[in-house]
C-alpha positions in Angstrom: 0.0 0.0 0.0 3.0 2.3 -0.4 1.2 4.0 -3.3 -1.5 5.2 -0.9 0.7 7.9 0.6 2.2 8.8 -2.8 -1.3 9.2 -4.2 -2.5 11.4 -1.3 0.7 13.5 -1.4 0.5 14.6 -5.1 -3.2 15.3 -4.6 -2.4 17.7 -1.7 -4.2 15.6 0.9 -1.4 15.1 3.4 -0.7 17.7 6.1 0.9 15.5 8.7 1.5 11.8 9.4 2.9 9.8 12.3 6.4 8.3 12.1 6.5 4.8 10.7 3.2 5.0 8.7 5.0 4.5 5.3 6.8 1.5 6.6 3.6 0.0 8.0 1.8 0.5 4.7 4.7 -1.2 2.9 3.9 -4.4 4.9 0.4 -4.7 3.5 -3.2 -3.6 3.7 -4.4 -1.5 6.7 -7.7 -0.7 8.3 -8.3 3.0 8.8 -11.2 5.2 10.0 -12.6 8.7 10.0 -15.2 9.9 12.5 -18.1 12.0 11.5 -20.4 13.6 14.1 -24.0 13.7 12.8 -24.6 17.3 14.1 -26.5 18.2 10.8 -29.0 16.5 8.6 -26.5 16.1 5.8 -22.8 16.2 5.1 -21.7 19.3 3.3 -18.9 19.7 0.7 -16.3 20.5 3.4 -16.8 16.9 4.7 -15.8 15.5 1.3 -12.0 15.8 2.1 -12.0 13.1 4.8 -14.5 11.1 2.8 -12.0 11.1 -0.1 -9.2 9.9 2.3 -11.4 6.8 3.0 -12.1 6.3 -0.7 -8.4 6.5 -1.6 -7.6 4.1 1.2 -10.1 1.5 -0.2 -8.8 2.0 -3.7 -5.3 1.3 -2.5 -6.4 -2.0 -1.0 -7.2 -1.0 2.6 -10.4 -1.3 4.6 -12.2 2.0 5.4 -14.4 2.4 8.5 -16.9 5.3 8.9 -17.5 6.0 12.5 -20.8 7.8 13.0 -20.5 9.8 16.2 -23.9 8.9 17.7 -22.2 9.3 21.1 -19.6 12.0 20.6 -22.2 14.0 18.5 -24.2 14.5 21.6 -21.2 16.4 23.1 -19.7 18.3 20.2 -16.2 18.5 19.0 -14.5 21.8 19.9 -11.9 21.5 17.2 -11.9 24.5 14.8 -14.6 26.3 16.7 -14.7 29.5 18.7 -17.9 28.8 20.5 -19.6 25.7 22.0 -21.8 23.7 19.7 -25.5 23.5 20.7 -26.3 20.1 22.3 -28.6 17.9 20.3 -31.0 15.3 21.6 -30.7 11.6 20.9 -33.6 11.6 18.4 -32.1 14.3 16.3 -28.7 12.6 16.3 -30.3 9.3 15.1 -32.2 11.0 12.3 -29.1 12.9 11.1 -27.0 9.7 11.2 -29.6 7.8 9.1 -29.5 10.5 6.5 -25.8 10.6 6.3 -25.3 6.9 5.9 -26.8 7.0 2.4 -24.4 9.7 1.4 -21.3 7.6 2.2 -22.5 4.9 -0.1 -21.8 7.2 -3.0 -18.1 7.1 -2.3 -17.4 3.8 -0.6 -18.0 0.2 -1.6 -19.7 -1.7 1.2 -19.7 -4.9 -0.7 -16.0 -5.4 -1.6 -15.1 -8.6 0.3 -12.2 -8.2 2.7 -11.9 -4.5 1.7 -15.6 -3.7 2.2 -16.3 -0.4 3.9 -17.9 -0.6 7.3 -20.1 1.9 9.1 -20.3 1.8 12.9 -21.8 4.1 15.5 -19.7 4.9 18.5 -22.7 4.9 20.8 -22.2 1.1 20.6 -19.3 1.4 23.0 -19.7 4.9 24.5 -23.3 4.5 25.8 -22.5 1.5 28.1 -19.5 3.3 29.7 -19.3 3.6 33.4 -18.0 7.1 34.4 -15.9 5.9 37.3 -14.4 3.1 35.3 -13.7 5.4 32.4 -11.9 8.0 34.5 -9.9 5.2 36.2 -9.0 3.2 33.1 -8.8 5.9 30.4 -8.6 9.3 32.1 -5.5 8.3 34.1 -3.4 8.1 30.9 -3.9 11.8 30.1 -2.4 14.7 32.1 -4.0 18.1 32.1 -0.9 19.7 30.6 -1.0 17.2 27.7 -4.6 18.1 26.9 -4.0 21.8 27.3 -1.2 21.7 24.7 -3.6 20.4 22.0 -4.7 23.1 19.6 -8.4 22.2 19.8 -8.3 23.0 23.5 -5.7 25.8 23.5 -7.6 27.9 20.9 -10.7 27.9 23.1 -9.2 28.8 26.5 -9.7 32.5 26.2 -13.3 32.3 25.1 -14.0 29.4 27.5 -14.6 25.7 27.0 -16.9 23.5 29.0 -15.8 20.3 30.7 -18.2 18.6 28.2 -16.2 19.7 25.2 -12.9 19.4 27.1 -13.6 15.7 27.5 -14.2 15.1 23.8 -10.6 14.3 23.2 -10.7 11.4 25.6 -13.8 10.0 24.0 -12.3 10.2 20.5 -9.2 8.5 21.8 -11.3 5.8 23.3 -13.0 5.3 19.8 -9.6 4.6 18.3 -8.7 2.2 21.2 -12.0 0.3 20.7 -11.5 0.0 16.9 -8.0 -1.1 17.4 -9.2 -3.8 19.8 -12.2 -5.1 18.0 -11.5 -4.4 14.3 -7.7 -4.3 14.1 -7.9 -0.7 13.0 -4.4 0.9 13.0 -5.0 4.2 11.3 -7.1 7.2 12.0 -7.4 10.0 9.5 -9.1 13.5 9.5 -8.6 17.2 8.9 -5.6 19.0 10.4 -7.8 20.3 13.2 -8.2 16.7 14.4 -4.5 16.1 14.7 -4.5 16.5 18.5 -7.3 14.1 18.9 -5.7 11.6 16.5 -2.4 11.6 18.3 -4.2 11.3 21.7 -5.8 8.1 20.4 -2.5 6.8 19.2 -0.9 7.5 22.6 -3.8 5.7 24.4 -3.3 2.6 22.3 0.4 2.6 23.1 -0.2 3.0 26.8 -3.1 0.5 27.2 -2.3 -2.1 24.6 1.4 -1.6 24.0 0.5 -1.4 20.3 1.5 0.9 17.5 -1.2 2.9 15.7 -0.9 5.6 13.1 -2.5 8.9 12.1 -2.7 11.0 9.0 -4.2 14.4 8.6 -5.3 16.5 5.5 -5.0 20.2 5.3 -8.1 22.3 6.1 -9.4 23.9 3.0 -10.4 27.5 2.8 -12.3 29.4 0.1 -10.6 32.1 -2.1 -11.7 34.7 0.5 -10.3 32.8 3.4 -13.5 31.4 4.8 -14.1 27.9 5.8 -14.5 25.7 2.7 -18.0 24.5 2.0 -19.7 27.7 3.2 -21.2 30.3 0.9 -22.3 33.7 1.9 -25.8 32.3 2.4 -25.4 28.8 3.7 -23.5 25.6 3.5 -23.5 23.6 0.3 -25.1 20.3 1.3 -25.0 16.9 -0.3 -28.7 16.3 0.4 -30.6 17.3 -2.7 -33.5 18.5 -0.5 -31.1 21.1 1.2 -29.0 22.1 -1.8 -30.5 21.2 -5.2 -28.2 19.3 -7.7 -28.2 22.5 -9.8 -27.0 24.7 -7.0 -24.5 22.0 -6.0 -23.2 21.8 -9.6 -23.0 25.6 -9.8 -20.9 25.8 -6.6 -18.2 23.9 -8.4 -18.6 25.7 -11.7 -18.0 28.9 -9.8 -14.7 27.7 -8.3 -12.0 30.4 -8.3 -9.6 29.9 -11.1 -6.7 29.9 -8.6 -8.2 26.9 -6.8 -9.7 24.7 -9.6 -6.5 22.7 -10.2 -6.2 21.8 -6.5 -9.9 21.0 -6.3 -9.5 18.6 -9.2 -6.8 16.8 -7.4 -8.7 16.7 -4.1 -12.3 16.1 -5.0 -12.0 13.9 -8.1 -10.2 10.6 -9.0 -8.8 12.0 -12.2 -5.1 11.1 -12.9 -2.3 13.7 -13.0 -2.1 13.6 -16.8 -5.8 14.3 -17.3 -5.7 17.2 -14.8 -2.7 18.6 -16.5 -4.5 18.4 -19.9 -7.5 20.2 -18.5 -5.4 23.0 -17.1 -3.6 23.4 -20.5 -7.0 23.8 -22.1 -7.9 26.3 -19.5 -4.8 28.3 -20.2 -5.7 28.4 -23.9 -9.4 29.4 -23.3 -10.2 30.5 -19.7 -13.7 31.7 -20.6 -14.7 28.1 -21.5 -14.1 27.0 -17.8 -13.2 23.5 -19.0 -11.6 22.3 -15.8 -14.4 23.8 -13.7 -17.0 21.8 -15.8 -15.0 18.6 -15.4 -14.8 19.1 -11.7 -18.5 20.0 -11.4 -19.6 17.0 -13.5 -17.6 14.4 -11.7 -18.5 15.5 -8.2 -22.2 16.0 -9.0 -22.4 12.6 -10.6 -20.7 11.0 -7.6 -23.1 12.7 -5.1 -26.4 12.9 -7.1 -25.9 10.3 -9.9 -25.1 10.5 -13.6 -28.5 11.5 -14.8 -28.8 14.5 -12.5 -25.2 15.5 -13.4 -26.1 15.4 -17.1 -29.2 17.5 -16.6 -27.5 20.2 -14.6 -24.5 20.2 -17.0 -26.9 20.9 -19.9 -28.5 23.7 -18.0 -25.1 25.2 -17.2 -24.0 25.0 -20.8 -27.1 27.0 -21.8 -26.5 29.7 -19.2 -22.8 30.0 -20.3 -23.7 30.3 -24.0 -22.3 26.8 -24.9 -25.6 25.3 -25.9 -28.3 27.1 -28.0 -31.4 27.6 -25.8 -33.7 26.0 -28.4 -31.7 22.8 -28.2 -32.3 22.3 -24.5 -35.2 19.9 -23.7 -38.3 20.4 -21.6 -36.8 18.9 -18.4 -33.8 21.3 -18.5 -36.0 24.4 -18.8 -38.4 23.0 -16.1 -35.4 22.7 -13.8 -34.1 26.2 -14.6 -37.6 27.6 -14.0 -37.5 26.2 -10.5 -34.0 27.5 -9.8 -34.2 31.0 -11.3 -36.7 33.8 -10.6 -39.8 32.8 -12.5 -42.9 34.8 -13.4 -45.9 34.2 -15.7 -46.7 36.1 -18.9 -49.6 35.9 -21.3 -48.4 35.7 -25.0 -51.9 35.6 -26.5 -50.8 38.9 -28.1 -47.2 39.9 -29.0 -45.2 41.6 -26.2 -42.6 44.4 -26.7 -39.1 44.1 -25.3 -40.0 46.7 -22.6 -43.0 44.6 -21.5 -40.9 41.5 -21.3 -38.1 42.8 -19.1 -40.4 44.7 -16.7 -42.7 41.6 -16.4 -39.6 39.5 -15.6 -38.5 42.0 -12.9 -35.2 42.8 -14.6 -36.0 46.5 -14.7 -37.8 48.7 -12.1 -39.3 51.0 -14.7 -40.0 51.2 -18.4 -37.5 54.1 -18.8 -34.8 51.9 -17.2 -35.8 49.1 -19.6 -35.6 51.3 -22.7 -32.1 52.6 -21.6 -30.7 49.1 -21.0 -32.2 47.7 -24.2 -30.7 50.6 -26.2 -27.3 49.8 -24.6 -27.6 46.2 -25.6 -27.6 44.9 -22.0 -30.8 42.8 -22.1 -31.2 39.4 -23.8 -34.0 37.1 -24.8 -33.1 33.4 -25.2 -29.5 34.4 -25.6 -30.0 37.1 -28.2 -29.8 40.9 -27.6 -33.2 42.6 -27.4 -33.9 45.8 -29.4 -36.6 48.4 -28.9 -38.2 47.0 -32.0 -38.3 43.4 -30.7 -41.7 41.8 -30.5 -42.1 38.4 -28.8 -44.7 35.8 -29.6 -45.3 32.1 -29.5 -42.5 31.4 -32.0 -40.0 32.6 -29.4 -41.1 30.2 -26.7 -38.6 27.5 -25.6 -39.4 23.9 -24.8 -41.9 23.6 -22.0 -43.4 27.0 -22.6 -40.6 29.2 -21.2 -38.7 32.4 -22.1 -35.3 33.1 -20.8 -34.2 36.6 -20.1 -30.9 38.0 -19.0 -29.6 41.3 -17.7 -25.9 41.8 -18.2 -23.8 38.7 -17.8 -25.3 36.9 -14.8 -28.8 38.1 -13.8 -31.3 35.6 -15.2 -35.1 35.3 -15.1 -37.6 32.9 -16.6 -41.0 33.8 -17.9 -43.6 31.0 -18.0 -46.2 31.2 -20.8 -48.3 28.6 -18.9 -48.7 27.9 -15.2 -45.8 25.9 -13.8 
């Protein structure tokens, strides 16, 4: 499994690793895990980095374990946070965990023989814990100074950290110990903010079992403006189609900053180096085509939402970016866009002027503004510039009974000629 580290390294997925990991991998397959606390109804795209670590582990011949934090999720991990997480009840945790399980199946093979992915809930071993026994058998191995040195704790000392969150490190370390004992798991992976917890688990295994375990962390990704990756100005970008539609999900990748698209292709897809290099060469020759962005969006959307959904949103994106004539898009594509873009109804029983169209669509506040923008060539119908002489009738209607209007380069609106 030596290639596992090499693969992660060129993809930019290694921030730190414990000594001896490469030598252990050279001896043969390894079982590794990542923990996910189900504190939300869905995973979001920031969670895909540790998911990809597990996927690459399985592809290299290892066995991946997803640990759903049904127990730790009721406490909340302080890593990477300035404030304490709100505590969730048992029912909410169970509902969230059930939803997230289905999302992991898009990336991991749970029917691959000895290398099959496995999903376990740490409530299995945390719920039966006796407090006195835990403090005696586990707590004694951790000094206060050791715990205070960990970044996840140190960064919270000024703002304040409850004992509940302070104890999270011990519970995660106990997870690793239990997996080592019961499933032969020798590797824990996660984001760089988890490094303190990972090394705590490794140390616990050494002290209690006299065994050698390993850890690997990936860099935390940030957006082009320095924010936490996976967050937009409005909300997180979720994997659940009911929380972020496949179209919005796809567009979030299409809109990747040019400075980040190559690294995102390495991190979030399984494309080989040669293909990524070719995509970036095409991008250098024609940046406006956003070829690597489309390759990124298509692969990740297909992985999360399926090939059919990816094809549908890719067609819609090509229309909006002027790479597919509007009249060639089918009914389902326009129906989807009508649900995603501002949508109003219009009666085309009689021809409508350009001014009437854009004011009805809400692209202009007044007829005078509409006339001015039309004269300047800043308003479009079905991809073609409107003129003051334009008259729109049934022959202009797209598949499904829609008209597509645009102001400038990015402000779109749909007019429905029949109720949607």
